[in-house]
C-alpha positions in Angstrom: 0.0 0.1 0.0 1.3 3.4 -0.8 0.7 6.7 1.1 -1.4 7.7 -1.9 -3.8 5.0 -1.3 -4.7 6.4 2.1 -7.1 9.3 2.4 -5.0 12.2 2.1 -6.8 13.9 5.0 -6.3 11.0 7.2 -2.6 10.8 6.3 -2.1 14.5 7.1 -3.8 14.1 10.4 -1.7 10.9 11.5 1.5 12.5 10.4 0.7 15.4 12.7 -0.3 13.0 15.7 2.7 10.5 15.3 5.5 12.7 14.0 8.7 10.8 13.5 6.7 7.6 14.0 4.5 8.1 11.0 6.7 6.4 8.5 6.7 3.1 10.5 3.1 3.4 11.0 2.5 3.8 7.2 4.9 0.9 6.3 2.9 -1.4 8.7 -0.3 -0.6 6.8 1.6 -2.0 3.8 2.0 -5.3 5.3 -0.5 -8.3 5.8 -2.9 -8.2 8.7 -2.2 -10.6 11.6 -4.3 -13.7 12.1 -5.3 -14.7 15.5 -8.0 -16.8 17.5 -9.0 -17.4 20.9 -9.3 -21.0 22.3 -12.5 -21.9 24.3 -11.3 -23.1 27.6 -14.6 -24.9 28.2 -14.1 -27.0 25.1 -10.5 -27.3 24.2 -8.9 -30.6 25.0 -5.7 -32.4 24.2 -5.6 -34.2 20.9 -7.7 -31.7 19.1 -6.3 -30.4 15.8 -6.6 -26.7 16.6 -4.9 -24.2 14.3 -2.7 -22.6 16.9 0.6 -20.8 17.1 2.3 -18.3 19.4 0.4 -17.1 22.4 -0.9 -13.4 22.4 0.9 -11.9 25.3 -2.2 -10.2 27.0 -4.6 -13.1 26.6 -4.2 -16.4 28.2 -6.1 -18.2 25.4 -5.2 -16.1 22.4 -2.9 -17.6 19.6 -1.3 -16.0 16.5 -1.4 -18.1 13.3 1.3 -17.9 10.6 -1.4 -17.9 7.9 -5.1 -17.7 7.5 -6.7 -21.2 7.0 -10.2 -21.7 5.6 -11.8 -21.3 8.9 -15.4 -22.0 7.5 -14.4 -25.6 6.7 -12.9 -26.4 10.2 -15.8 -28.2 12.1 -13.9 -27.3 15.3 -14.9 -23.6 14.6 -18.5 -24.6 14.4 -18.3 -26.7 17.6 -17.1 -23.6 19.3 -13.7 -24.7 20.1 -12.3 -21.5 19.2 -13.2 -17.9 17.9 -11.3 -16.0 15.2 -10.5 -12.6 16.9 -8.2 -9.8 16.1 -5.3 -9.9 18.6 -5.2 -6.3 19.9 -9.0 -6.5 20.9 -8.1 -9.4 23.1 -6.6 -6.9 25.6 -10.2 -6.7 27.1 -9.0 -9.7 29.2 -6.1 -7.6 30.8 -8.5 -4.7 31.5 -11.4 -6.7 33.0 -9.2 -9.0 34.8 -7.3 -6.1 36.4 -10.6 -4.8 38.1 -13.3 -7.4 38.2 -12.5 -10.0 40.8 -16.0 -11.0 42.1 -19.1 -12.3 40.3 -20.9 -9.4 38.3 -24.0 -8.7 36.3 -22.3 -7.5 32.9 -23.6 -5.9 29.6 -21.7 -6.0 26.4 -23.7 -3.3 24.7 -22.3 -3.4 21.1 -21.7 -7.2 21.0 -22.2 -8.4 17.4 -20.7 -10.8 16.0 -19.5 -11.8 19.4 -15.8 -11.7 19.7 -15.8 -9.7 23.0 -18.8 -11.4 24.5 -17.3 -14.9 24.0 -14.2 -13.5 25.5 -16.0 -11.8 28.5 -17.9 -14.9 29.6 -14.7 -16.8 29.8 -12.9 -14.1 31.5 -15.5 -12.9 34.2 -15.5 -14.6 37.4 -17.5 -17.7 37.9 -21.1 -17.0 39.0 -21.2 -13.8 36.6 -24.3 -13.2 34.1 -23.5 -11.7 30.7 -26.0 -9.8 28.8 -24.8 -9.7 25.2 -26.6 -7.1 23.2 -26.7 -5.9 19.5 -29.0 -3.1 18.2 -29.3 -4.3 14.6 -31.8 -7.2 14.1 -29.8 -9.3 11.5 -26.6 -8.8 13.4 -28.4 -9.8 16.6 -29.2 -13.3 15.0 -25.4 -13.8 14.2 -24.5 -12.9 17.7 -27.0 -15.4 19.2 -25.6 -18.1 17.0 -22.0 -17.4 18.1 -23.0 -17.2 21.7 -24.7 -20.6 21.6 -21.7 -22.2 19.9 -19.4 -20.8 22.6 -21.6 -22.9 25.0 -21.8 -20.8 28.2 -25.2 -21.0 30.0 -25.2 -17.7 32.1 -25.8 -15.6 29.0 -28.7 -13.6 27.8 -28.8 -12.3 24.1 -30.8 -9.2 23.5 -31.6 -6.8 20.8 -32.0 -3.3 22.0 -30.8 0.2 21.9 -28.7 1.9 24.6 -31.6 4.0 25.8 -33.7 0.9 26.7 -30.9 -0.3 29.0 -30.6 3.2 30.4 -34.1 2.7 32.0 -32.9 -0.1 34.0 -31.2 2.1 36.7 -28.2 0.7 38.5 -28.7 -2.8 37.0 -25.1 -3.5 35.7 -21.7 -3.8 37.7 -19.9 -3.7 34.4 -20.6 -2.4 30.9 -18.4 -3.0 27.9 -19.0 -1.0 24.7 -16.8 -1.6 21.7 -18.1 1.5 19.9 -19.3 1.8 16.3 -16.5 3.9 15.0 -14.9 5.3 11.8 -12.8 2.1 11.4 -9.3 3.6 11.0 -7.7 0.6 12.9 -9.2 -1.7 10.3 -7.5 0.0 7.2 -5.0 -3.0 6.8 -7.4 -5.8 7.6 -10.4 -4.2 5.7 -9.1 -2.1 2.8 -12.6 -1.0 1.9 -12.8 0.9 5.3 -10.4 3.4 3.6 -12.8 4.2 0.8 -15.6 4.8 3.4 -13.5 7.2 5.6 -14.1 10.9 6.0 -13.6 13.6 8.3 -17.3 14.1 8.6 -17.8 10.4 9.3 -15.2 10.8 12.3 -17.4 13.6 13.7 -20.7 11.6 13.3 -19.0 8.7 14.8 -17.8 10.7 18.0 -21.3 12.2 18.3 -22.9 8.9 18.1 -20.5 7.4 20.8 -21.3 10.3 23.2 -24.9 9.7 22.7 -24.6 5.9 23.3 -22.6 6.4 26.5 -25.0 9.1 28.0 -28.1 6.9 27.1 -26.6 3.8 28.9 -24.9 5.5 31.8 -27.8 5.5 34.3 -27.7 1.6 34.0 -24.4 1.4 35.4 -24.4 1.2 39.3 -22.5 3.6 41.3 -18.8 2.5 41.5 -19.4 0.3 38.5 -17.0 -0.1 35.6 -17.4 1.0 32.0 -14.9 -0.3 29.5 -14.7 1.9 26.3 -13.0 0.9 23.2 -12.8 1.7 19.5 -10.8 0.4 16.5 -9.8 3.8 15.4 -6.8 6.1 15.8 -8.1 9.7 16.0 -8.6 11.7 19.2 -12.0 12.8 18.6 -13.2 9.3 19.2 -10.9 8.4 21.8 -9.2 11.0 24.0 -11.6 13.8 23.4 -14.8 11.6 24.1 -13.2 10.1 27.2 -12.2 13.5 28.7 -15.8 14.7 28.0 -17.2 11.6 29.9 -14.8 12.2 32.7 -15.9 15.9 32.8 -19.8 15.3 32.5 -19.9 12.4 35.0 -17.3 13.0 37.3 -15.9 9.6 36.4 -12.3 8.4 36.7 -10.3 6.8 33.9 -8.5 4.1 35.7 -4.9 2.7 34.5 -4.3 -0.6 33.2 -0.7 -1.6 33.8 1.2 -3.4 31.0 4.6 -4.6 30.6 6.9 -2.4 28.6 7.6 -5.2 26.3 4.2 -5.2 25.1 4.8 -1.8 23.5 1.1 -0.7 24.3 0.9 3.1 23.7 -0.7 5.8 25.8 -2.8 8.9 25.2 -1.9 11.1 22.2 -3.2 14.2 23.9 -4.0 15.1 27.5 -3.1 12.8 30.5 -5.8 10.2 30.8 -4.5 6.6 31.1 -5.6 5.3 27.6 -4.4 2.1 26.2 -3.6 2.3 22.4 -2.4 -0.4 20.1 -0.6 0.5 16.9 0.1 -1.9 14.0 3.8 -0.8 13.8 4.4 -1.5 17.5 2.3 -4.5 18.3 1.2 -7.7 16.4 -2.4 -6.6 15.8 -4.5 -3.9 14.2 -5.4 -0.5 15.7 -7.3 -0.4 19.1 -7.9 1.9 21.8 -9.3 1.0 25.2 -10.0 2.7 28.5 -11.6 1.8 31.8 -13.9 4.3 33.5 -15.3 4.0 37.1 -18.6 5.8 37.9 -18.5 7.7 40.9 -19.7 5.9 44.1 -21.4 8.8 45.7 -25.1 8.0 45.1 -27.8 6.0 46.5 -28.6 2.6 44.8 -32.1 2.8 43.2 -34.1 -0.2 42.3 -35.8 -0.4 39.0 -39.5 -0.4 38.9 -40.8 -3.2 36.6 -43.5 -3.0 34.3 -46.2 -5.6 34.9 -45.9 -8.5 32.5 -48.5 -11.0 31.5 -47.4 -14.6 31.7 -49.3 -17.5 30.4 -49.8 -20.4 33.2 -46.7 -22.5 33.2 -47.0 -25.7 31.3 -45.5 -28.7 32.4 -41.9 -29.5 31.2 -41.4 -33.2 30.1 -39.2 -35.0 32.7 -36.8 -36.3 30.0 -35.8 -32.6 29.2 -34.6 -32.2 32.7 -32.5 -35.2 32.4 -30.6 -33.5 29.5 -29.0 -31.2 31.9 -25.8 -32.1 33.9 -27.0 -30.2 36.9 -30.8 -29.7 36.5 -31.1 -28.3 40.2 -29.1 -25.2 39.1 -31.8 -24.3 36.6 -35.5 -23.1 36.5 -37.1 -24.6 33.5 -39.7 -22.6 31.7 -42.0 -23.7 28.8 -43.7 -21.1 26.7 -47.1 -21.3 25.0 -45.6 -22.3 21.7 -43.8 -25.2 23.3 -40.3 -24.0 23.7 -38.5 -24.7 26.9 -35.5 -22.8 28.3 -33.4 -23.4 31.5 -32.5 -20.2 33.3 -29.8 -20.3 35.9 -31.8 -19.8 39.2 -29.5 -17.1 40.4 -30.4 -14.8 37.6 -34.1 -15.7 37.1 -35.0 -12.2 38.4 -32.6 -10.4 36.3 -34.1 -12.0 33.3 -37.5 -11.1 34.1 -36.4 -7.6 34.6 -34.7 -7.6 31.2 -37.9 -8.9 29.6 -39.7 -5.8 31.0 -37.4 -3.4 29.2 -35.6 -5.0 26.1 -36.2 -7.7 23.5 -34.6 -10.9 24.7 -33.7 -13.4 21.9 -32.3 -16.1 24.0 -31.6 -16.5 27.8 -29.9 -19.4 29.6 -30.0 -22.7 27.8 -32.6 -23.2 24.9 -33.4 -26.7 25.8 -35.7 -27.5 22.8 -39.4 -27.7 22.2 -42.3 -29.9 22.9 -44.1 -31.1 19.7 -47.1 -33.3 20.6 -45.6 -36.2 22.7 -42.1 -35.6 21.3 -39.5 -33.5 23.2 -37.1 -32.1 20.5 -33.6 -30.9 21.7 -32.3 -27.5 20.5 -29.0 -27.1 18.5 -27.9 -24.7 21.1 -28.3 -27.5 23.8 -26.0 -29.7 21.8 -23.3 -26.9 22.1 -24.0 -26.0 25.7 -21.6 -26.8 28.6 -24.8 -27.4 30.5 -25.6 -30.7 28.5 -25.1 -34.0 30.3 -22.9 -35.9 27.9 -24.6 -39.1 28.7 -28.0 -37.9 27.8 -27.8 -38.7 24.1 -25.8 -41.4 22.0 -22.9 -39.6 20.2 -21.6 -40.4 16.8 -18.1 -38.9 16.0 -18.0 -38.0 12.4 -14.9 -37.9 10.2 -14.1 -34.6 8.7 -15.8 -35.2 5.3 -19.0 -36.3 7.0 -18.8 -33.5 9.7 -18.7 -31.0 6.8 -21.8 -32.8 5.1 -23.6 -32.4 8.3 -22.6 -28.8 8.5 -24.1 -28.1 5.0 -27.2 -29.8 6.3 -27.0 -32.8 3.9 -28.3 -36.2 4.4 -26.3 -38.8 6.3 -26.6 -42.4 6.8 -25.5 -43.9 10.1 -24.4 -47.3 11.1 -27.1 -49.8 11.9 -26.0 -50.3 15.4 -26.7 -46.5 16.2 -29.7 -46.5 18.4 -32.9 -44.8 17.1 -33.9 -41.4 18.4 -31.9 -38.1 18.9 -28.2 -38.6 18.3 -25.4 -36.0 18.9 -23.2 -35.5 15.8 -19.8 -34.7 16.9 -16.3 -33.9 15.6 -13.1 -34.3 17.5 -15.1 -35.2 20.6 -17.1 -32.0 20.3 -20.8 -31.8 19.6 -21.9 -30.0 16.5 -25.7 -30.6 16.8 -28.3 -33.2 16.6 -29.6 -35.8 14.1 -32.4 -38.1 14.5 -31.8 -41.8 13.7 -34.8 -43.4 12.1 -33.3 -46.7 11.1 -32.6 -46.7 7.4 -31.9 -43.1 7.4 -31.1 -40.2 9.7 -32.6 -36.6 9.7 -30.0 -33.8 9.9 -31.4 -31.4 12.4 -28.5 -28.8 12.1 -30.3 -25.3 11.8 -30.7 -24.1 8.2 -29.7 -20.6 9.1 -26.3 -21.9 10.4 -25.3 -24.2 7.5 -22.2 -23.7 5.5 -23.2 -22.3 2.1 -19.7 -21.8 0.7 -17.8 -24.4 -1.6 -14.4 -25.5 -0.6 -12.1 -25.0 -3.4 
């Protein structure tokens, strides 16, 4: 990439911000982007053929790869064994781990497609609840899919605007917001971002970020933490906004200590303790993060719930309870249309409160649905860590057959496989369900999740 391929106004601004460092920054943008992933600690096991390499220094489960494989055609990705994520953004683990040491109720406000949410639920102390939210409907469905594949049960996926959460006064101990931004940090990874960049876009993004934070701020409890991040370089969306929040809310921006060898940069203007990642200094793309603490000087207020109408609870088939490894930890609920979910008992009231204010897509473990006399397990249950492994017979598929399954093609199972619902697995990890009928097996992999690409 030559300097001329960058927007001229952007190049001029960056030269003024970086000074003598600009040439190295420009050369870094000419190179190939890094490839990295995070391993799922709930699912990774010895013997799995995971595409892993050097460790990402600030993330225990982060790994660099020397090349980018065809991830779509790796069944382990679909099983939730790992998540492909940009390395610099994995710094969230360092920030959260520094200040969150006890169970919390957390909100990931701008969560799709799920990189930070899958990371958060693996990083937060055991006993925490994560609300993973996306405003845009189509993206919220992708988020729900990725969270299901990650397999954690203490997760609620929602589709709502920041102002909807703002009505839930003091509900959250931690709010994480990876802000919609001008995307300068993605110029190397996503070249089309350069064509979409403009100074006006920077100003619009900065204003939108301020609106989002102001709208959701009442939902953060006094003394709670707000993690603000962007994948952009300019000061309007980073230093200027963070200073504005500190001034408006009387909030404190907290330091996140890092070893010098990591080469994590600081603020370009002012004195706030901001963490900045640059492609010419670290193995990753552009990323900026700061931790903000809300003043702990006001009384806690409880949220007044809107009354909700509930259908009389229908009975849940006993066999569905046996699908769970620890059914006593969950409250099982059946809706009027026959769908059954298992909510962690500790958070049932929180889910009730959420449903009074925002659109909830999934909560806890979607167990399945009741169709007549048949209890049909859900794809999310197959991927959940809450599943009792012995609840279903398992067929471990070789890679070609696993890919056929993930394309939702028909499969034939051995005659010794028992009839009924069967777990289709790869490398010891469940992918989803099939129903063995004898001479044939029905592929129950969700159509909206299936692989549509062709491997060349």
